C-alpha positions in Angstrom: 24.1 -150.4 -100.4 21.6 -150.0 -97.9 21.8 -151.1 -95.8 21.0 -150.3 -93.9 20.0 -149.8 -94.9 19.5 -150.0 -93.4 17.5 -148.6 -89.2 16.1 -150.3 -86.1 12.6 -151.0 -84.9 11.5 -153.2 -81.9 8.4 -155.2 -80.8 7.8 -156.8 -77.5 6.0 -160.2 -77.1 4.0 -158.6 -74.3 2.4 -155.4 -75.6 1.7 -154.2 -72.1 5.4 -153.7 -71.3 6.6 -152.7 -74.8 7.0 -149.1 -75.8 6.6 -147.7 -79.3 9.4 -145.5 -80.2 8.9 -142.6 -82.6 12.0 -141.7 -84.6 12.8 -138.0 -84.9 13.8 -137.6 -88.6 15.5 -134.2 -87.8 17.8 -135.9 -85.3 18.3 -139.2 -87.2 20.1 -140.3 -90.3 21.0 -143.4 -92.4 24.2 -143.0 -94.3 26.4 -145.2 -96.5 30.1 -145.3 -97.5 32.3 -147.1 -99.9 35.3 -146.8 -102.2 35.3 -145.8 -105.9 38.6 -145.9 -107.9 40.4 -146.2 -104.6 38.9 -143.0 -103.1 36.4 -143.1 -100.2 32.9 -141.7 -100.8 29.9 -141.3 -98.5 26.3 -140.5 -98.9 23.0 -140.2 -97.1 19.5 -141.4 -97.6 17.5 -138.2 -97.2 14.1 -140.0 -96.7 13.4 -143.1 -94.5 10.9 -144.3 -92.0 11.5 -146.5 -88.9 9.0 -148.2 -86.7 10.3 -149.4 -83.3 8.8 -151.4 -80.5 11.1 -152.2 -77.7 11.1 -153.3 -74.0 14.5 -152.9 -72.5 13.7 -155.8 -70.1 13.0 -158.1 -73.1 15.4 -157.1 -76.0 14.9 -160.5 -77.6 11.3 -159.6 -78.3 12.1 -156.4 -80.1 11.0 -155.6 -83.6 12.4 -153.0 -86.0 11.4 -152.1 -89.5 13.3 -149.4 -91.5 12.0 -148.5 -94.9 14.3 -146.4 -97.1 13.4 -144.3 -100.2 16.2 -145.3 -102.5 15.7 -142.3 -104.8 16.7 -140.1 -101.8 20.4 -141.3 -101.9 22.7 -138.3 -102.2 26.5 -138.2 -102.2 27.2 -134.6 -103.2 28.9 -135.8 -106.4 26.6 -135.0 -109.4 27.7 -137.9 -111.6 27.3 -140.4 -108.8 24.0 -138.9 -107.7 22.6 -139.1 -111.3 23.8 -142.8 -111.6 22.5 -144.2 -108.3 18.8 -144.2 -109.2 19.5 -145.8 -112.5 19.0 -149.4 -113.6 22.7 -150.3 -113.0 22.5 -149.3 -109.3 19.3 -148.9 -107.3 16.8 -149.0 -110.2 14.4 -146.9 -108.3 11.7 -147.1 -111.0 11.4 -150.8 -110.4 12.6 -151.0 -106.7 11.7 -147.7 -105.0 12.3 -148.9 -101.5 14.8 -151.0 -99.4 13.9 -152.4 -96.0 15.7 -153.8 -93.0 13.6 -155.8 -90.5 14.9 -157.3 -87.3 13.0 -159.4 -84.8 14.9 -159.4 -81.5 18.0 -157.8 -80.2 20.9 -159.7 -78.6 22.5 -158.0 -75.6 26.3 -157.9 -76.0 27.1 -156.3 -72.7 26.7 -152.7 -71.5 24.9 -150.7 -74.1 25.9 -152.9 -77.0 23.5 -155.0 -79.0 23.2 -156.9 -82.2 20.1 -157.0 -84.4 19.9 -160.0 -86.7 17.7 -158.9 -89.5 16.8 -159.2 -93.1 17.9 -156.5 -95.6 16.0 -156.3 -98.8 17.3 -154.3 -101.8 16.1 -154.8 -105.4 13.7 -157.5 -104.0 16.7 -159.5 -102.9 16.6 -160.4 -99.2 19.7 -161.4 -97.3 20.5 -161.8 -93.5 22.5 -158.9 -92.1 23.8 -158.3 -88.6 23.6 -154.8 -87.3 25.8 -154.2 -84.3 24.7 -151.1 -82.4 24.8 -149.2 -79.1 21.7 -148.1 -77.4 21.4 -145.4 -74.7 18.0 -144.7 -73.1 17.4 -141.7 -70.8 13.8 -141.3 -69.7 11.6 -141.5 -72.7 14.5 -140.7 -75.2 16.6 -143.3 -76.9 19.7 -143.0 -79.1 20.9 -145.9 -81.3 24.1 -145.9 -83.4 25.1 -148.8 -85.5 27.0 -149.9 -88.6 26.5 -152.9 -90.9 28.8 -154.1 -93.6 27.1 -155.4 -96.8 28.4 -156.7 -100.2 26.5 -154.6 -102.7 26.5 -157.2 -105.5 24.8 -159.7 -103.2 21.7 -157.4 -103.6 22.2 -156.8 -107.4 23.6 -153.3 -106.8 26.0 -152.7 -109.6 24.9 -154.3 -112.9 26.8 -154.7 -116.2 30.4 -153.3 -116.0 29.8 -152.5 -112.3 29.5 -156.2 -111.2 33.2 -156.3 -110.6 35.2 -154.3 -108.0 37.4 -152.7 -110.6 35.8 -149.3 -110.1 33.5 -149.6 -107.0 34.5 -151.8 -104.1 32.0 -154.6 -103.2 31.9 -153.8 -99.5 29.6 -150.9 -98.4 29.1 -149.7 -94.8 25.6 -148.6 -93.8 25.5 -146.4 -90.7 22.4 -145.8 -88.6 22.1 -142.9 -86.1 18.5 -142.8 -84.7 17.0 -140.7 -82.0 13.5 -141.6 -80.8 11.0 -141.0 -78.0 8.9 -143.6 -76.4 5.1 -143.8 -76.3 3.9 -146.6 -74.1 
């Protein structure tokens, strides 16, 4: 469900021209959404960290690492919020974190990019593409993206939850990050 996880972090091959971007948690969020019994639901990961190194002149050398505290998932529904940390879903006792790591961004024209990365949930790692837009003004950057993941590919939803009878397989993970650069 994470996606995305997962968030975005960047690393340049030439450290002299790369900038380290510090994500402002008060202005950033990682959210998720899906469908349960035909009704849409959404939630947020209240706690995550992102490290970003990025040189706009060399997006292919970027590096991003987002680490999400899976116990921080909240949807506003008491029953769902009590179930998510459990063994059938995130199993936070055994798998407390999820990560998304991307090495390099592909420019897609204008402010659009794609980050080919690896999403790891419940120690299951799969490739995930995160399309996003990036705007930079001075030393401030704003990235907004959405990735689609299949929850069961990561073992999210065990037992009776391995089917889509109650909870759809596809989950969207949205990333909205604000950061400042520190060369």
